[in-house]
All heavy atoms as an XYZ file, in Angstrom:
605
protein
N       0.876     -1.176     -0.010
C       0.006      0.026     -0.003
C       0.887      1.235     -0.014
O       2.037      1.173      0.176
C      -0.927     -0.001      1.204
C      -2.174     -0.817      0.912
S      -3.565     -0.831      1.992
C      -3.664      0.628      2.897
N       0.217      2.340     -0.256
C       0.983      3.605     -0.222
C       1.503      4.005     -1.634
O       2.114      5.045     -1.757
N       1.414      3.112     -2.535
C       1.872      3.442     -3.909
C       0.682      3.815     -4.785
O      -0.463      3.314     -4.602
C       2.635      2.271     -4.566
O       1.715      1.170     -4.665
C       3.852      1.915     -3.740
N       0.935      4.700     -5.750
C      -0.103      5.106     -6.672
C      -0.055      4.239     -7.879
O       1.029      3.972     -8.431
C       0.063      6.593     -6.996
C      -0.980      7.001     -8.035
C      -0.061      7.445     -5.787
N      -1.171      3.736     -8.330
C      -1.220      2.931     -9.513
C      -0.987      3.808    -10.780
O      -1.486      4.935    -10.844
C      -2.553      2.257     -9.684
C      -2.769      1.204     -8.661
O      -1.898      0.397     -8.408
N      -3.934      1.216     -8.025
N      -0.266      3.296    -11.722
C      -0.162      3.979    -12.998
C      -1.293      3.499    -13.855
O      -1.989      2.523    -13.525
C       1.210      3.639    -13.683
O       1.186      2.189    -14.000
C       2.373      3.974    -12.835
N      -1.530      4.209    -14.981
C      -2.640      3.802    -15.838
C      -2.534      2.336    -16.301
O      -3.514      1.645    -16.378
C      -2.735      4.749    -17.029
C      -3.203      6.115    -16.669
O      -3.889      6.241    -15.676
N      -2.828      7.150    -17.419
N      -1.301      1.875    -16.575
C      -1.128      0.481    -17.004
C      -1.472     -0.473    -15.864
O      -1.985     -1.559    -16.084
C       0.273      0.255    -17.533
O       1.223      0.469    -16.511
N      -1.152     -0.094    -14.617
C      -1.548     -0.921    -13.465
C      -3.070     -1.094    -13.347
O      -3.567     -2.136    -13.006
C      -0.983     -0.366    -12.200
C       0.529     -0.401    -12.108
O       1.116     -1.253    -12.774
O       1.059      0.379    -11.349
N      -3.781      0.015    -13.513
C      -5.256      0.018    -13.372
C      -5.862     -0.943    -14.332
O      -6.804     -1.615    -14.027
C      -5.790      1.446    -13.526
C      -5.448      2.254    -12.260
C      -7.339      1.415    -13.712
C      -5.751      3.694    -12.365
N      -5.354     -1.057    -15.535
C      -5.886     -1.955    -16.544
C      -5.833     -3.401    -16.035
O      -6.584     -4.259    -16.514
C      -5.175     -1.814    -17.863
C      -5.582     -0.529    -18.605
C      -4.950     -0.529    -19.942
N      -3.509     -0.202    -19.861
C      -2.990      0.866    -20.309
N      -3.720      1.718    -21.055
N      -1.752      1.099    -20.182
N      -4.817     -3.724    -15.165
C      -4.642     -5.124    -14.728
C      -5.494     -5.408    -13.464
O      -5.485     -6.556    -13.021
C      -3.167     -5.319    -14.430
C      -2.323     -5.203    -15.677
O      -2.835     -5.418    -16.809
O      -1.118     -4.829    -15.589
N      -6.056     -4.477    -12.845
C      -6.710     -4.649    -11.564
C      -8.088     -5.343    -11.722
O      -8.759     -5.154    -12.739
C      -6.951     -3.339    -10.843
C      -5.726     -2.604    -10.376
C      -6.083     -1.243     -9.757
C      -4.949     -3.412     -9.391
N      -8.473     -6.112    -10.714
C      -9.810     -6.733    -10.735
C     -10.746     -5.849     -9.896
O     -11.911     -5.667    -10.298
C      -9.760     -8.166    -10.148
C     -11.197     -8.769    -10.012
C      -8.891     -9.035    -11.014
N     -10.250     -5.366     -8.793
C     -11.064     -4.455     -7.872
C     -10.358     -3.073     -7.859
O      -9.130     -2.958     -7.901
C     -11.067     -4.998     -6.469
C     -12.009     -6.106     -6.277
C     -11.490     -7.398     -6.322
C     -13.373     -5.980     -6.156
C     -12.352     -8.528     -6.248
C     -14.203     -7.038     -6.041
C     -13.734     -8.338     -6.099
N     -11.152     -2.041     -7.797
C     -10.717     -0.655     -7.743
C     -10.979     -0.090     -6.340
O     -12.079     -0.296     -5.807
C     -11.430      0.235     -8.794
C     -11.316     -0.245    -10.240
C     -12.229      0.619    -11.092
C      -9.886     -0.169    -10.753
N      -9.961      0.566     -5.819
C     -10.173      1.243     -4.541
C     -10.633      2.676     -4.804
O     -10.730      3.111     -5.961
C      -8.808      1.340     -3.796
O      -7.915      2.140     -4.530
C      -8.179     -0.028     -3.516
N     -10.891      3.357     -3.745
C     -11.324      4.796     -3.875
C     -10.201      5.580     -4.581
O     -10.514      6.391     -5.468
C     -11.642      5.454     -2.509
C     -12.863      4.930     -1.893
C     -13.077      5.496     -0.520
N     -14.051      4.740      0.222
C     -15.235      5.218      0.637
N     -15.534      6.466      0.393
N     -16.025      4.480      1.307
N      -8.974      5.339     -4.221
C      -7.865      6.018     -4.907
C      -7.799      5.788     -6.369
O      -7.593      6.652     -7.201
C      -6.517      5.641     -4.254
C      -6.287      6.260     -2.985
C      -4.882      5.963     -2.447
C      -4.589      6.646     -1.142
N      -3.229      6.397     -0.662
N      -8.053      4.507     -6.797
C      -8.107      4.180     -8.149
C      -9.274      4.934     -8.903
O      -9.014      5.512     -9.955
C      -8.345      2.649     -8.387
C      -7.197      1.792     -7.792
O      -6.008      2.212     -7.918
O      -7.542      0.717     -7.307
N     -10.425      4.948     -8.300
C     -11.564      5.656     -8.907
C     -11.298      7.161     -8.974
O     -11.594      7.772    -10.023
C     -12.856      5.364     -8.137
C     -14.057      6.205     -8.623
C     -13.207      3.882     -8.198
N     -10.693      7.704     -7.948
C     -10.319      9.135     -7.959
C      -9.359      9.409     -9.112
O      -9.546     10.412     -9.837
C      -9.661      9.507     -6.637
C     -10.575      9.612     -5.466
S      -9.717      9.802     -3.887
C      -8.645     11.222     -4.162
N      -8.413      8.577     -9.326
C      -7.459      8.744    -10.423
C      -8.085      8.586    -11.750
O      -7.865      9.385    -12.655
C      -6.311      7.730    -10.247
C      -5.255      7.878    -11.302
C      -4.108      6.823    -11.140
O      -4.096      6.065    -10.217
N      -3.180      6.827    -12.099
N      -8.910      7.587    -11.935
C      -9.608      7.346    -13.219
C     -10.511      8.466    -13.604
O     -10.478      8.945    -14.742
C     -10.385      6.025    -13.180
C      -9.464      4.849    -13.078
C     -11.294      5.877    -14.396
C     -10.159      3.505    -12.710
N     -11.333      8.966    -12.641
C     -12.306     10.018    -12.916
C     -11.778     11.416    -12.709
O     -12.421     12.391    -13.039
C     -13.525      9.795    -12.023
C     -14.316      8.502    -12.268
C     -15.510      8.388    -11.329
C     -14.780      8.369    -13.717
N     -10.530     11.477    -12.153
C      -9.942     12.776    -11.822
C     -10.872     13.643    -10.938
O     -11.221     14.739    -11.319
C      -9.489     13.513    -13.052
C      -8.482     12.740    -13.850
C      -8.016     13.459    -15.132
O      -8.319     14.605    -15.381
N      -7.306     12.774    -15.947
N     -11.286     13.042     -9.855
C     -12.187     13.718     -8.902
C     -11.530     13.767     -7.499
O     -10.589     13.064     -7.260
C     -13.565     13.004     -8.833
C     -13.425     11.580     -8.362
C     -14.293     13.138    -10.179
C     -14.777     10.826     -8.187
N     -12.039     14.574     -6.680
C     -11.548     14.746     -5.339
C     -11.953     13.574     -4.442
O     -12.881     12.831     -4.789
C     -12.049     16.069     -4.699
O     -13.457     15.965     -4.468
N     -11.362     13.517     -3.242
C     -11.794     12.475     -2.277
C     -13.258     12.625     -1.881
O     -13.977     11.630     -1.856
C     -10.865     12.502     -1.024
C     -11.273     11.447     -0.064
C     -10.783     10.136     -0.180
C     -12.201     11.719      1.019
C     -11.183      9.156      0.730
C     -12.596     10.719      1.868
C     -12.114      9.431      1.757
O     -12.474      8.417      2.595
N     -13.696     13.868     -1.612
C     -15.032     14.053     -1.185
C     -16.048     13.647     -2.321
O     -17.101     13.058     -2.004
C     -15.317     15.480     -0.711
O     -15.141     16.395     -1.781
N     -15.740     13.942     -3.542
C     -16.591     13.531     -4.635
C     -16.584     12.031     -4.756
O     -17.649     11.445     -4.982
C     -16.071     14.146     -5.953
C     -16.291     15.656     -6.055
C     -15.649     16.234     -7.288
O     -14.461     15.888     -7.558
N     -16.331     17.056     -7.999
N     -15.458     11.378     -4.615
C     -15.368      9.928     -4.664
C     -16.152      9.270     -3.515
O     -16.849      8.301     -3.725
C     -13.932      9.502     -4.664
S     -13.711      7.785     -4.989
N     -16.040      9.874     -2.336
C     -16.798      9.384     -1.209
C     -18.293      9.443     -1.409
O     -18.993      8.453     -1.129
C     -16.414     10.195      0.082
C     -16.901      9.536      1.332
O     -16.600      8.339      1.587
O     -17.542     10.250      2.115
N     -18.752     10.516     -1.969
C     -20.206     10.626     -2.330
C     -20.560      9.568     -3.336
O     -21.628      8.943     -3.234
C     -20.495     12.020     -2.886
C     -20.503     13.098     -1.858
C     -20.745     14.496     -2.434
C     -20.639     15.585     -1.402
N     -20.847     16.886     -2.030
N     -19.728      9.349     -4.317
C     -19.998      8.303     -5.341
C     -20.106      6.960     -4.694
O     -21.011      6.198     -4.952
C     -18.929      8.334     -6.412
C     -19.035      7.283     -7.468
C     -20.321      7.461     -8.298
C     -17.818      7.344     -8.418
N     -19.171      6.584     -3.770
C     -19.153      5.302     -3.144
C     -20.387      5.128     -2.221
O     -20.759      4.029     -1.868
C     -17.876      5.061     -2.349
C     -16.822      4.352     -3.131
C     -16.135      4.983     -4.140
C     -16.503      3.037     -2.894
C     -15.146      4.318     -4.863
C     -15.543      2.388     -3.584
C     -14.864      2.998     -4.571
N     -21.031      6.241     -1.817
C     -22.205      6.153     -0.949
C     -23.491      6.357     -1.728
O     -24.601      6.381     -1.149
C     -22.102      7.200      0.176
C     -21.170      6.812      1.248
N     -19.876      7.154      1.241
C     -21.294      5.993      2.333
C     -19.247      6.684      2.294
N     -20.086      5.934      2.949
N     -23.389      6.443     -3.052
C     -24.572      6.551     -3.898
C     -25.401      5.274     -3.849
O     -24.804      4.218     -3.825
C     -24.160      6.917     -5.340
O     -23.481      8.161     -5.313
C     -25.386      7.026     -6.264
N     -26.644      5.355     -3.800
C     -27.543      4.227     -3.648
C     -27.222      3.022     -4.558
O     -27.207      1.912     -4.107
C     -29.017      4.673     -3.829
C     -30.019      3.576     -3.502
C     -31.489      4.017     -3.656
C     -31.723      5.362     -4.021
N     -33.164      5.695     -4.170
N     -27.016      3.301     -5.852
C     -26.847      2.200     -6.762
C     -25.394      1.944     -7.145
O     -25.106      1.148     -8.051
C     -27.720      2.399     -7.985
C     -27.323      3.590     -8.862
O     -26.636      4.488     -8.341
O     -27.688      3.606    -10.041
N     -24.432      2.554     -6.472
C     -23.021      2.326     -6.788
C     -22.632      0.882     -6.335
O     -22.911      0.544     -5.190
C     -22.134      3.390     -6.158
C     -20.690      3.252     -6.668
C     -20.371      3.682     -7.950
C     -19.669      2.763     -5.847
C     -19.040      3.607     -8.425
C     -18.369      2.692     -6.289
C     -18.034      3.083     -7.545
N     -22.029      0.092     -7.237
C     -21.817     -1.332     -6.896
C     -20.622     -1.689     -6.060
O     -19.813     -2.540     -6.396
C     -21.691     -1.945     -8.348
C     -21.001     -0.852     -9.122
C     -21.675      0.387     -8.581
N     -20.470     -1.024     -4.955
C     -19.334     -1.295     -4.080
C     -19.539     -2.531     -3.229
O     -20.696     -2.987     -3.092
C     -19.042     -0.105     -3.141
C     -20.076     -0.035     -2.071
C     -19.741      1.051     -1.066
C     -20.794      1.078      0.030
N     -20.674      2.170      0.954
N     -18.439     -3.097     -2.766
C     -18.494     -4.231     -1.833
C     -17.480     -3.878     -0.726
O     -16.591     -3.126     -0.933
C     -18.177     -5.596     -2.487
C     -19.259     -6.029     -3.454
C     -16.827     -5.595     -3.123
N     -17.755     -4.397      0.470
C     -16.891     -4.235      1.576
C     -16.059     -5.503      1.750
O     -16.590     -6.633      1.862
C     -17.647     -3.906      2.850
C     -18.347     -2.555      2.901
C     -19.137     -2.405      4.182
C     -17.360     -1.381      2.718
N     -14.742     -5.324      1.746
C     -13.815     -6.456      1.970
C     -12.944     -6.027      3.175
O     -12.130     -5.117      3.048
C     -12.916     -6.724      0.680
C     -13.822     -7.101     -0.478
C     -11.930     -7.784      1.004
C     -13.079     -7.307     -1.771
N     -13.178     -6.706      4.260
C     -12.461     -6.384      5.479
C     -12.674     -4.951      5.876
O     -11.778     -4.302      6.418
N     -13.853     -4.382      5.642
C     -14.210     -3.039      6.023
C     -13.749     -2.001      5.026
O     -13.939     -0.792      5.219
N     -13.061     -2.428      3.965
C     -12.599     -1.477      2.921
C     -13.518     -1.602      1.726
O     -13.786     -2.689      1.194
C     -11.172     -1.854      2.515
C     -10.569     -0.964      1.511
C      -9.109     -1.353      1.226
C      -8.479     -0.385      0.329
N      -7.070     -0.730      0.053
N     -14.046     -0.412      1.285
C     -14.918     -0.354      0.157
C     -14.118     -0.446     -1.196
O     -13.211      0.316     -1.347
C     -15.775      0.898      0.158
N     -14.535     -1.409     -1.993
C     -13.951     -1.507     -3.328
C     -15.090     -1.769     -4.336
O     -16.179     -2.082     -3.933
C     -12.915     -2.670     -3.408
C     -11.732     -2.376     -2.499
C     -13.521     -3.976     -3.066
N     -14.755     -1.644     -5.626
C     -15.734     -1.937     -6.642
C     -14.995     -2.790     -7.760
O     -13.847     -2.513     -8.036
C     -16.309     -0.638     -7.253
C     -15.242      0.236     -7.854
C     -17.399     -0.931     -8.282
N     -15.649     -3.792     -8.237
C     -15.004     -4.609     -9.280
C     -14.878     -3.715    -10.506
O     -15.746     -2.867    -10.738
C     -15.795     -5.856     -9.612
O     -16.935     -5.564    -10.341
N     -13.799     -3.852    -11.196
C     -13.558     -3.159    -12.401
C     -14.725     -3.311    -13.404
O     -15.172     -2.315    -13.981
C     -12.254     -3.498    -13.058
C     -11.875     -2.667    -14.255
C     -10.509     -3.106    -14.721
C     -10.236     -2.589    -16.132
N      -8.995     -3.093    -16.693
N     -15.170     -4.543    -13.549
C     -16.257     -4.834    -14.437
C     -17.557     -4.083    -14.050
O     -18.223     -3.490    -14.863
C     -16.526     -6.317    -14.430
C     -17.591     -6.851    -15.366
C     -17.724     -8.341    -15.327
O     -16.719     -9.039    -15.327
O     -18.874     -8.783    -15.346
N     -17.928     -4.123    -12.765
C     -19.113     -3.440    -12.310
C     -18.961     -1.925    -12.374
O     -19.921     -1.185    -12.710
C     -19.445     -3.845    -10.877
C     -20.051     -5.227    -10.779
O     -20.436     -5.808    -11.767
N     -20.042     -5.783     -9.596
N     -17.774     -1.373    -12.159
C     -17.510      0.044    -12.274
C     -17.738      0.479    -13.724
O     -18.367      1.435    -13.948
C     -16.098      0.374    -11.792
C     -15.699      1.787    -11.987
C     -16.240      2.812    -11.173
C     -14.826      2.146    -13.012
C     -15.879      4.133    -11.363
C     -14.486      3.520    -13.215
C     -15.007      4.498    -12.373
N     -17.170     -0.262    -14.622
C     -17.333      0.093    -16.034
C     -18.816     -0.012    -16.458
O     -19.282      0.909    -17.179
C     -16.470     -0.859    -16.908
C     -14.971     -0.542    -16.748
C     -14.103     -1.562    -17.434
O     -14.596     -2.615    -17.889
O     -12.866     -1.277    -17.525
N     -19.556     -0.966    -16.005
C     -20.967     -1.115    -16.361
C     -21.760      0.063    -15.740
O     -22.657      0.650    -16.372
C     -21.530     -2.443    -15.822
N     -21.397      0.473    -14.486
C     -22.070      1.560    -13.793
C     -21.811      2.888    -14.570
O     -22.745      3.629    -14.822
C     -21.544      1.682    -12.411
C     -22.129      2.820    -11.589
C     -23.356      2.662    -10.997
C     -21.458      4.035    -11.417
C     -23.914      3.727    -10.269
C     -22.039      5.037    -10.730
C     -23.229      4.880    -10.120
O     -23.819      5.880     -9.342
N     -20.575      3.084    -15.031
C     -20.230      4.293    -15.745
C     -20.934      4.330    -17.139
O     -21.431      5.336    -17.553
C     -18.720      4.471    -15.897
C     -18.004      4.642    -14.588
S     -18.648      5.960    -13.524
C     -18.266      7.382    -14.465
N     -21.056      3.149    -17.774
C     -21.712      3.074    -19.056
C     -23.196      3.448    -18.946
O     -23.770      4.034    -19.831
C     -21.570      1.643    -19.642
C     -20.209      1.345    -20.223
O     -19.430      2.263    -20.428
O     -19.970      0.153    -20.434
N     -23.787      3.088    -17.796
C     -25.147      3.400    -17.539
C     -25.431      4.871    -17.514
O     -26.514      5.330    -17.818
C     -25.581      2.759    -16.194
C     -27.054      2.891    -15.847
C     -27.430      2.010    -14.653
C     -27.104      2.660    -13.342
N     -27.649      1.926    -12.191
N     -24.419      5.655    -17.129
C     -24.603      7.116    -16.963
C     -23.981      7.920    -18.125
O     -23.769      9.137    -17.932
C     -24.078      7.536    -15.592
C     -24.992      7.187    -14.507
C     -24.797      6.054    -13.689
C     -26.188      7.871    -14.237
C     -25.668      5.737    -12.704
C     -27.061      7.514    -13.256
C     -26.769      6.424    -12.519
O     -27.663      6.060    -11.511
N     -23.561      7.312    -19.164
C     -23.041      8.081    -20.315
C     -24.028      9.114    -20.747
O     -25.180      8.796    -20.993
C     -22.647      7.137    -21.484
C     -21.449      6.293    -21.129
C     -22.424      7.918    -22.775
C     -21.042      5.295    -22.162
N     -23.597     10.328    -20.774
C     -24.414     11.472    -21.209
C     -25.398     11.965    -20.146
O     -26.160     12.876    -20.378
N     -25.285     11.383    -18.931
C     -26.205     11.764    -17.814
C     -25.377     12.041    -16.597
O     -24.298     11.621    -16.441
C     -27.194     10.619    -17.502
C     -28.114     10.253    -18.649
C     -29.018      9.098    -18.380
N     -29.394      8.902    -17.040
C     -29.555      7.660    -16.486
N     -29.440      6.561    -17.235
N     -29.929      7.531    -15.220
N     -26.017     12.815    -15.653
C     -25.369     13.108    -14.414
C     -25.625     12.020    -13.411
O     -26.707     11.517    -13.280
C     -25.923     14.396    -13.825
C     -25.258     14.883    -12.599
C     -25.832     16.261    -12.116
C     -25.154     16.650    -10.882
N     -25.659     17.966    -10.382
N     -24.543     11.608    -12.744
C     -24.666     10.574    -11.662
C     -25.279     11.239    -10.450
O     -24.819     12.207     -9.919
C     -23.267      9.992    -11.349
C     -22.697      9.265    -12.522
C     -23.381      8.989    -10.176
C     -21.239      8.745    -12.398
N     -26.383     10.631     -9.913
C     -27.034     11.233     -8.779
C     -26.340     10.916     -7.441
O     -26.745     10.109     -6.695
C     -28.403     10.512     -8.815
C     -28.121      9.162     -9.425
C     -26.990      9.434    -10.398
N     -25.238     11.650     -7.200
C     -24.414     11.323     -6.029
C     -24.975     11.769     -4.711
O     -24.499     11.444     -3.644
C     -22.994     11.924     -6.139
C     -22.178     11.277     -7.261
C     -23.036     13.465     -6.370
N     -26.131     12.470     -4.701
C     -26.750     12.941     -3.495
C     -27.743     11.874     -2.893
O     -28.259     12.041     -1.872
C     -27.497     14.228     -3.660
C     -26.526     15.356     -3.927
O     -25.387     15.324     -3.470
N     -26.931     16.353     -4.714
N     -27.982     10.784     -3.676
C     -28.877      9.768     -3.179
C     -28.115      8.688     -2.430
O     -27.613      7.744     -2.985
C     -29.620      9.145     -4.399
C     -30.470     10.101     -5.133
C     -31.193      9.462     -6.321
O     -31.159      8.227     -6.451
O     -31.733     10.228     -7.122
N     -28.025      8.872     -1.153
C     -27.281      7.956     -0.227
C     -28.061      6.720     -0.010
O     -29.282      6.680     -0.081
C     -26.943      8.595      1.018
O     -26.094      9.701      0.829
N     -27.290      5.635      0.379
C     -27.922      4.322      0.756
C     -28.632      4.506      2.044
O     -28.316      5.172      2.953
C     -26.813      3.297      0.928
C     -26.316      2.886     -0.445
C     -25.271      1.818     -0.266
N     -24.772      1.599     -1.629
C     -24.386      0.444     -2.080
N     -24.389     -0.578     -1.337
N     -23.956      0.307     -3.331
């Protein structure tokens, strides 16, 4: 831990952390936190750490192409 993934590393990942999502979307921690707490965001908790599978993240983002993600709708 403590290292930042490069773009080539992200392509090889199965699960994305908040830091990975922040890097991919170029958003702040608070924006990412809101995204992870959005009602339909496909996160899972592994040992208390929230992650999202790369496949589910990509499907989630595809669902919102051209639309605003409703980050204010908390679980």
